[in-house]
N, C-alpha and C positions, 0 to 999 in steps of 0.2 A: 745528349745534355753536358757532361764532366768533363770531356775530351773540351769542351770547346769551354772549359771554367777557365783554364788558362789564359793569361792576359798575354802568353804572346802569340800562339797557335794564332785566333783570327788574322789579325796583319802579316804572319808571314802565309797565310792562304790567300788571302787578297794582296798579297806582293807575286805570287807565285799567280794569280789570276790575271792583274793588270800588264808582265812581264810578257805574258802569253797572247795575251791579245795585242800588245805592241809588234811582239816578232811574227804576229800570224800576221800583221796588217802590212810590216816592212819588206815581208816575200808578195802577197798577196793583191797590193795598191802597189809596192815601187814594183812588180811591173808592169803594170797597169799608167804607173805613171813613167814610165823609162821608155813607153814603144811611144807618150804623148810626144818624150821629147822628140827620141831619134823619128821619128811624122818630117819632125823639116829637113831633111835625109832622101826621102820619098816621095816619088812620082804621085800624080793622083791618082790612077788608078791602083797604088800601093795604098794607099791610105784608107778606101774603101778597104783592102781588103785583114789591114790593121786593123780599123776602128772594127772592122766585122771580131775580128778573136779577139777581142776585149770588150765587146760589145754590153754579152749576159751577163758576165762579171763584174763589172767595176765599179756600179758605185753599190751594191752589195759588198767590194771587197775595201768599202771604208769603214762598215758598222763595226768591223773591232777597232778601231782609231777614238770612237764613240763610244764602246765600247770600255774600252779601256783608261779614256778623259776621265767618262765616266767613274769607274770604281777609284783614279786618283779624287774625284768630286767629291763624293760621298762617303768614303771612307779613309782618305787622308786627306779632309778640310782644309786640315795648317800645309800640308807643305802645295798642294795645289793651289794657295793662295802665292806661296813661296813662290815655287814655281811661274806661274803666270806673271805675276807681276815681272818677277827679269826677266823674259823671254815674252814681255808683251808686244813688240812693235814685228818681232818676225811670226812671233801667233796669230800676227791679223793680217802679214801677206802672206802663209799659206793660207789663212779664210779667202782674202782675195781668189787665188789660187786654185783651192778647191772651186767654186762658183764661178770662175772662167770656166775649166772642165765644165762641168755642168753643164751650164748655158751652151754653150760652144757645143755641145756632144751633143743636143736634144737639137739644138736651133741648124745648124748643118743637116738636116734627114729635112726640112726643112725649104729649105733656105732655096731659092732659083742658082743653077750652073754659079751663074758669073761672082756669085759672092759668099760657095762654097769654101773657095781658098781663102774666105778671112777671119772663117771659123775656124778653120783648119788653123791657121794662124792662133787665134784663139787660145785653143789646148792645144798646142802644140808653149806658148806663153805662161796658160796657168799650171803646165807638169814640171815646165824648169822653175815658176819664182817654187813651188811647193817641194817638189824636189832641195829647191836651194835653202828656204827656206829654214824646211827637217836638219836637214845638214849639216844649217850654223847656227840650232838652238843641239842640235849632241854636240859642237864642239863647243859650246856654254854650259852644257851642264858639263862634260870633263872640265873646262877650268872652273867651275864653281863658282859662275855666272862671274869673273872678272871684267875688268874692265878695259885697262893698261890696255895702250895699240899694240903688242903684244900678244896680247888673248887673238885681240878681233882677228887679227891673220891670220890665225890660228882658226876661230872657226870658222872665214872665209874658204879657206883651204881645205876643211873637210865639209863645206859644204861641196862645193864642188866634188868634190872627192863620194862620196854621197852621192848627188846624182848623177857624178859617174858612174858608179853605185845600183842608181837604175835605174842605170841606161844598158848596162850589165846582164840585170837579172829580165831585163825589157826585151832583152836581143833572143835572151838563150829566149824566153815565150817563143817568141817573133821564129825561132826555128824551131821549136816543136813546133806551133802550131802553120806555117805557110808551109812553100815547097821552089824548086825555081827557082825566079830570077830574085823577090825577095829576098828566101832562103841564104841564101846567099849572100845579100846585102848583110841580110841579119849575123851572118857568123865573125863578118868585115866588119862591124859595129862591134860585138862581141870582141871582137880581138882585139879592135881598138882600147876599151871600158877601162877593159880589167883588168889594163892596165893605172889605171889611176882608183879603180880599187882595190888594190892588191897596195899603193901605198896608203894607200886613205887611210886599211885599218891597223898596216905596218908606221905609219906617224900617231895614231893613236892607240896605239899599244906600249909606242915606244913614250908618249905624255906621259899616259891616265897614272902610271907607277909615277914618273916623277915628280909628279905636280902633287903627291902627296908622302907623305913620309909609311903612315899609316898603310895605305896600298905596298907601299914599296917592302914592305914586311911581308904584305900576307902573302907577296908575290915570290917574294927572292928569299926569304928568308929557309932554313934548315928544318922537318924536313919538309914544308912545302911546294921546296923551287926541282924534288925530284916529281915530289908528285902532281904538280901539274903542269911536266915536261910535254906528255901527251898533247896539248892542245896545241900548243904552236909548234908544234910535231906536225898534227894529222894534217896546220889549218896548212901548213908548206906544203904538206904530202899534195891535200887535197886543190893548191892556186898552182900545181905541175903539173898534175894528171886535165886541168883544166884549158889553160895550153896548149899540152900537149894535142886536146880533144877537139879544142877550134881550129890544129892545124890541118886537122887527120880529114880527108876529102867522108868516113864513113860519118862524120857526122848528119851528113843534109842527106836528104829524104824520111824518110818512115820510123828505120831499128833502132838510129843509136840517137835519136832526136828528141832524146829525152832526156839526157845525161846531161847537158851544158847547164839547164832549169836543175836539176833536183840538185849536182854537183856547189852551183851554186848558192841554194834554199843552205846547205849543210853549213857550206863558209862564210857566212851569213851568219848563220846557230850557233858557231863558235866563235862567230865575235860578240856574238850577246850575250853565249853564256861565261867567256870570258871579262867582256862589262860588268855582269852582273855578279859577277863574282870580288870585284873585284870593288865597289860600292855598298854589296852590303855588308853591315844589317841601314846604311846611311840614304834617305831618297830626295832630300837636298843635302849637296858630298858637303862633310865632313859640320855640319849646322846641327841635323835631326833626318832619325834615324825613325825608322818606320814606327817602331814602339812608342814616337815619343809625336808622332803625327797622327799614329790612327782614335778612330772615333771610338765613343764607348763601344767596351764588349757588346750589352743589351742594343744599338743600333747595328755593328757591324754583325751579329747575328743576322738580325731581322733582314739585312739588308743578303744576307748570304744565300736565303735562302729564294731571293728573287735571282741571284744571278745563279744559284742553281739549278732557276727554270728554262733561263733566258738563253745559260750558254748552249746547252745542249739544239734550243730551237735551232741557235746563230749556227751550228754546226751541221746541225743534222741538212738546214739550207743550202749551204756551203759547198754541200759536199754530196748532195742532188744538185743543182747543177752544171758544178762539174762535169758531170755522172753524163745528165743530159750534152752538155754540149761538149762531150769530149770531139778529140780528129781536127784533120784541118778545119779552118777558119773556109769558106767559101764568100764569095764575091756578096757585098753588104749590098744591100735593099730592101726599099720600103716600101708599103706596103698600103 
């Protein structure tokens, strides 16, 4: 218990747990949001297979968002109020998108054949709204919740690029989970969306240090610049590898079909590490640190016990479900 008596330890632990939850959410729910967006360009038969590829996972994937936001609420209540107040409108839009996805996923299974397309469109709209709202929230967070027209345009660009990033990771998931014509289509979607993903990451990487002198100094002062150089270099290598892989016929079929998804996850991880390093120790950019926003140490210790019980259960269920439903997706059938 003496270890946790340090007032700085518990906020750091909860920041790590919240960051872990958000990152896992971005990868796991990111790919099924991307699949939802990609359904716009698929045939009805292909949509059934796409739904089958995410059906066992997509609802549970959102558990990570609940876990991450829950930590923000109970461990950093002051930051929760400040962030959610600034992002109220996009948060509402995201909630509407998530609700649309949930309703349409269940209703399409029960709808008559001539109504099924409507629910497919609702799933597409819900996926797109959720992705764009999250991208706008990311852009707004990076700019410190500024409302100037320049920042609003930046937020909108980030929104589009994050949606494209989800389309890329979703297409990579389909490359891994499908075959034949649908897999070929997924390769073409990934080839298209990866460029917008790279553009978005580049835009955020450039804007973040320019908007804050503190962040600029963290990245470009010596010896930090030399020590951090492997992050952008490795990111560039991963991007080149993804582009090369997507242009190789070997990505189709079984043997190498997992590589684009794994590479995309690494790419997102590197971007996440860069943002985390840039903003630490601030949880509200340049206004409130994790130590200022944290609940009392006694409360955090009790919450930590609950989190350490819940987290292994979530991880265990996630690993179990992905193991059980591994392999290529079959035609979607309801009984």
